[in-house]
KEVO-746924 format. One record per residue (C-alpha): residue number from 1; residue in three letters; z, y, x. Coordinates in Angstrom, 1 decimal, always signed. Layout:
N
<pt i="NUM" aa="ALA" Z="Z" Y="Y" X="X"/>
...
This chain:
69
<pt i="1" aa="UNK" Z="+97.0" Y="+93.4" X="+122.8"/>
<pt i="2" aa="UNK" Z="+96.3" Y="+89.7" X="+123.4"/>
<pt i="3" aa="UNK" Z="+100.1" Y="+89.2" X="+123.3"/>
<pt i="4" aa="UNK" Z="+100.2" Y="+90.8" X="+119.8"/>
<pt i="5" aa="UNK" Z="+97.4" Y="+88.5" X="+118.7"/>
<pt i="6" aa="UNK" Z="+99.0" Y="+85.4" X="+120.0"/>
<pt i="7" aa="UNK" Z="+102.4" Y="+86.4" X="+118.3"/>
<pt i="8" aa="UNK" Z="+100.8" Y="+86.4" X="+114.8"/>
<pt i="9" aa="UNK" Z="+102.1" Y="+83.6" X="+112.9"/>
<pt i="10" aa="UNK" Z="+99.9" Y="+80.8" X="+111.7"/>
<pt i="11" aa="UNK" Z="+99.0" Y="+80.5" X="+107.9"/>
<pt i="12" aa="UNK" Z="+101.1" Y="+77.3" X="+107.7"/>
<pt i="13" aa="UNK" Z="+104.1" Y="+78.9" X="+109.2"/>
<pt i="14" aa="UNK" Z="+104.0" Y="+81.8" X="+106.8"/>
<pt i="15" aa="UNK" Z="+103.6" Y="+79.3" X="+103.9"/>
<pt i="16" aa="UNK" Z="+106.8" Y="+77.6" X="+105.1"/>
<pt i="17" aa="UNK" Z="+108.7" Y="+80.9" X="+105.2"/>
<pt i="18" aa="UNK" Z="+110.9" Y="+81.5" X="+102.1"/>
<pt i="19" aa="UNK" Z="+108.7" Y="+84.4" X="+100.9"/>
<pt i="20" aa="UNK" Z="+105.7" Y="+82.2" X="+101.5"/>
<pt i="21" aa="UNK" Z="+107.2" Y="+79.4" X="+99.4"/>
<pt i="22" aa="UNK" Z="+108.0" Y="+81.9" X="+96.8"/>
<pt i="23" aa="UNK" Z="+104.4" Y="+83.0" X="+96.7"/>
<pt i="24" aa="UNK" Z="+103.3" Y="+79.4" X="+96.3"/>
<pt i="25" aa="UNK" Z="+105.7" Y="+78.9" X="+93.4"/>
<pt i="26" aa="UNK" Z="+104.6" Y="+82.1" X="+91.7"/>
<pt i="27" aa="UNK" Z="+100.8" Y="+82.2" X="+92.3"/>
<pt i="28" aa="UNK" Z="+99.9" Y="+78.7" X="+93.5"/>
<pt i="29" aa="UNK" Z="+99.0" Y="+77.5" X="+96.9"/>
<pt i="30" aa="UNK" Z="+95.3" Y="+78.5" X="+96.8"/>
<pt i="31" aa="UNK" Z="+96.0" Y="+82.2" X="+96.1"/>
<pt i="32" aa="UNK" Z="+98.9" Y="+82.2" X="+98.6"/>
<pt i="33" aa="UNK" Z="+96.6" Y="+80.8" X="+101.3"/>
<pt i="34" aa="UNK" Z="+93.9" Y="+83.3" X="+100.5"/>
<pt i="35" aa="UNK" Z="+96.2" Y="+86.2" X="+100.6"/>
<pt i="36" aa="UNK" Z="+97.8" Y="+85.0" X="+103.9"/>
<pt i="37" aa="UNK" Z="+94.4" Y="+84.6" X="+105.5"/>
<pt i="38" aa="UNK" Z="+93.2" Y="+88.0" X="+104.4"/>
<pt i="39" aa="UNK" Z="+96.3" Y="+89.8" X="+105.7"/>
<pt i="40" aa="UNK" Z="+96.2" Y="+88.0" X="+109.0"/>
<pt i="41" aa="UNK" Z="+92.6" Y="+88.9" X="+109.3"/>
<pt i="42" aa="UNK" Z="+93.2" Y="+92.5" X="+108.5"/>
<pt i="43" aa="UNK" Z="+96.2" Y="+92.6" X="+110.9"/>
<pt i="44" aa="UNK" Z="+94.1" Y="+91.2" X="+113.8"/>
<pt i="45" aa="UNK" Z="+91.5" Y="+94.0" X="+113.1"/>
<pt i="46" aa="UNK" Z="+94.2" Y="+96.6" X="+113.3"/>
<pt i="47" aa="UNK" Z="+95.5" Y="+95.2" X="+116.5"/>
<pt i="48" aa="UNK" Z="+92.0" Y="+94.9" X="+118.1"/>
<pt i="49" aa="UNK" Z="+91.2" Y="+98.6" X="+116.9"/>
<pt i="50" aa="UNK" Z="+94.4" Y="+99.7" X="+118.5"/>
<pt i="51" aa="UNK" Z="+95.3" Y="+101.8" X="+115.4"/>
<pt i="52" aa="UNK" Z="+99.0" Y="+101.4" X="+116.2"/>
<pt i="53" aa="UNK" Z="+101.8" Y="+99.4" X="+114.8"/>
<pt i="54" aa="UNK" Z="+101.2" Y="+97.4" X="+111.6"/>
<pt i="55" aa="UNK" Z="+103.6" Y="+96.0" X="+109.1"/>
<pt i="56" aa="UNK" Z="+104.6" Y="+92.4" X="+109.6"/>
<pt i="57" aa="UNK" Z="+102.0" Y="+89.9" X="+107.8"/>
<pt i="58" aa="UNK" Z="+104.5" Y="+88.6" X="+105.3"/>
<pt i="59" aa="UNK" Z="+105.3" Y="+92.2" X="+104.0"/>
<pt i="60" aa="UNK" Z="+101.5" Y="+92.8" X="+103.7"/>
<pt i="61" aa="UNK" Z="+101.0" Y="+89.5" X="+101.9"/>
<pt i="62" aa="UNK" Z="+103.7" Y="+90.2" X="+99.3"/>
<pt i="63" aa="UNK" Z="+102.1" Y="+93.8" X="+98.7"/>
<pt i="64" aa="UNK" Z="+98.6" Y="+92.3" X="+98.5"/>
<pt i="65" aa="UNK" Z="+99.5" Y="+89.8" X="+96.0"/>
<pt i="66" aa="UNK" Z="+101.8" Y="+91.9" X="+93.9"/>
<pt i="67" aa="UNK" Z="+99.1" Y="+94.7" X="+93.5"/>
<pt i="68" aa="UNK" Z="+95.9" Y="+92.8" X="+93.5"/>
<pt i="69" aa="UNK" Z="+96.7" Y="+89.7" X="+91.1"/>
């Protein structure tokens, strides 16, 4: 479990990812940062509750922004 938590990318590394850069261009940096933080937080909760495998954070971020804003 701790290895999974440690393996989560940082907000900055996700912002530098091509998809993260695209989110910044499309929605602006503040919204991209907010979405990334939210998804990472939810991913941590899923890992800690041991609900099984979770989608990668960047996929969740794209989904969150697409359907919530």
